C-alpha positions as CSV (number, residue, x, y, z in Angstrom):
1,M,55.1,-109.0,36.6
2,S,55.1,-111.5,39.5
3,F,56.4,-115.0,39.3
4,D,56.1,-118.0,40.5
5,D,58.6,-120.4,42.3
6,Q,59.7,-122.2,39.4
7,E,60.5,-119.6,37.7
8,L,62.2,-117.3,40.2
9,L,64.3,-120.8,40.3
10,K,65.6,-120.8,36.9
11,Y,66.5,-117.0,37.5
12,L,67.9,-117.5,40.8
13,K,70.2,-120.7,39.0
14,G,71.6,-118.8,36.1
15,Y,72.3,-115.5,38.7
16,D,74.5,-117.9,40.9
17,G,76.2,-119.5,37.9
18,G,77.2,-116.0,36.8
19,H,74.8,-115.0,33.8
20,I,71.9,-113.0,34.5
21,L,69.1,-114.3,32.1
22,P,66.8,-111.7,30.0
23,S,63.2,-110.6,32.4
24,W,63.1,-107.8,30.4
25,G,63.1,-105.5,33.0
26,A,61.6,-107.2,35.5
27,I,64.1,-108.1,37.6
28,D,66.4,-105.2,38.3
29,P,69.9,-105.8,37.8
30,D,71.2,-102.6,38.7
31,C,69.3,-101.7,42.3
32,N,70.7,-103.4,45.5
33,P,67.6,-103.2,48.1
34,Y,71.0,-102.8,50.6
35,H,72.0,-99.6,49.5
36,F,68.6,-97.7,49.6
37,G,65.8,-97.8,51.8
38,P,62.6,-99.4,49.9
39,D,60.4,-96.1,49.1
40,R,63.5,-94.8,47.5
41,L,64.1,-98.3,45.3
42,H,60.1,-98.7,44.9
43,A,59.9,-95.3,43.6
44,G,61.9,-96.1,40.3
45,S,61.7,-99.9,40.1
46,A,59.1,-101.8,36.9
47,R,56.6,-102.9,39.2
48,G,53.7,-105.0,37.8
49,S,50.1,-105.3,38.7
50,S,50.9,-107.5,41.7
51,G,53.0,-104.6,43.3
52,V,56.3,-106.7,44.0
53,S,59.9,-105.2,42.7
54,Y,62.4,-107.9,42.0
55,Y,65.8,-107.1,42.4
56,Y,69.4,-109.3,41.8
57,V,71.3,-108.8,45.2
58,E,75.1,-110.1,45.8
59,C,75.2,-110.2,49.5
60,A,78.0,-108.2,51.1
61,E,76.9,-108.6,55.0
62,N,77.0,-112.2,56.6
63,P,74.2,-114.3,55.5
64,R,73.3,-115.6,59.2
65,T,72.7,-112.4,61.2
66,D,69.5,-111.2,61.8
67,E,69.2,-107.9,59.8
68,R,70.7,-106.2,56.5
69,K,71.7,-103.1,57.0
70,V,71.0,-100.4,54.6
71,A,73.5,-98.3,53.1
72,D,71.7,-95.0,53.1
73,H,71.2,-95.3,56.9
74,S,67.1,-95.2,56.1
75,G,66.8,-98.4,58.6
76,C,67.3,-102.0,58.5
77,W,66.1,-105.4,57.2
78,Q,65.0,-107.5,60.1
79,R,64.7,-111.2,59.8
80,S,60.6,-112.4,59.8
81,G,60.6,-116.0,61.1
82,G,62.3,-118.9,60.1
83,E,64.1,-119.5,56.7
84,I,61.5,-121.8,54.5
85,A,62.9,-124.9,52.1
86,D,61.2,-125.6,48.6
87,R,61.3,-129.0,47.9
88,H,61.2,-130.9,45.0
89,G,60.7,-134.7,46.4
90,S,62.6,-134.8,49.5
91,N,65.6,-132.3,48.1
92,A,65.4,-128.5,49.3
93,V,66.4,-126.4,45.5
94,M,66.0,-123.2,46.8
95,Y,65.3,-120.9,50.6
96,K,63.1,-118.1,51.3
97,Q,64.0,-116.0,54.3
98,K,61.6,-113.1,54.8
99,F,62.4,-109.4,56.3
100,K,60.0,-106.6,57.3
101,F,61.7,-102.9,57.0
102,V,62.4,-101.5,60.4
103,P,62.4,-97.6,59.2
104,R,65.5,-95.3,61.4
105,D,63.1,-92.7,62.1
106,N,60.8,-95.4,63.3
107,G,58.0,-95.1,61.2
108,P,55.8,-97.2,59.9
109,R,56.6,-100.6,58.8
110,T,55.0,-101.2,55.8
111,W,57.8,-103.0,53.6
112,V,58.5,-106.5,53.4
113,M,61.0,-108.3,51.3
114,T,61.5,-112.0,50.3
115,E,65.1,-113.1,49.9
116,Y,65.7,-116.4,47.6
117,T,68.7,-117.9,47.6
118,L,70.0,-121.7,46.7
119,H,71.6,-122.2,50.1
120,P,70.3,-122.1,53.7
121,N,71.6,-119.1,55.5
122,K,73.2,-121.3,58.2
123,S,76.1,-122.7,55.2
124,G,77.5,-119.3,55.1
125,K,77.9,-119.6,51.0
126,N,74.9,-117.3,50.0
127,K,76.5,-114.3,47.9
128,K,73.7,-114.2,45.1
129,A,70.0,-113.7,46.2
130,I,66.7,-112.3,44.5
131,C,64.8,-110.3,46.5
132,A,61.7,-109.6,46.3
133,I,60.2,-106.2,48.0
134,Q,56.2,-104.8,48.4
135,E,54.2,-103.2,50.4
136,E,52.6,-105.4,53.4
137,G,49.1,-106.8,52.1
138,S,50.1,-106.9,48.6
139,S,48.8,-110.0,46.6
140,R,52.2,-112.1,46.6
141,Q,53.8,-112.6,50.3
């Protein structure tokens, strides 16, 4: 299952408010992409035909840093490009930040992640996010 931005915004607002809305397994509330490398995460996830896996995340690290280290020491997610604000009129309603996985063993960099938040990274307020992870070249990037 792949979500459009309006659906993701609905789930993100619920999560930020302390409620995980039912997604019928489409968004994994139990796995954290900052605990395991994407190969291990993706192997057990409920990917749809789009090849994208979604995860609820409570960010432990400073959201302003350029990378997110993975607890299993398999590598890190490195910021790729600038943060993009999704706007409704003149108001930003959601922010997207892209990351690319850099394996510790210098293997191929084939995984990409988009982190969706309600606040800009520079605010330091981001505690909760939804992350979409896929292999590079999949349909939703």
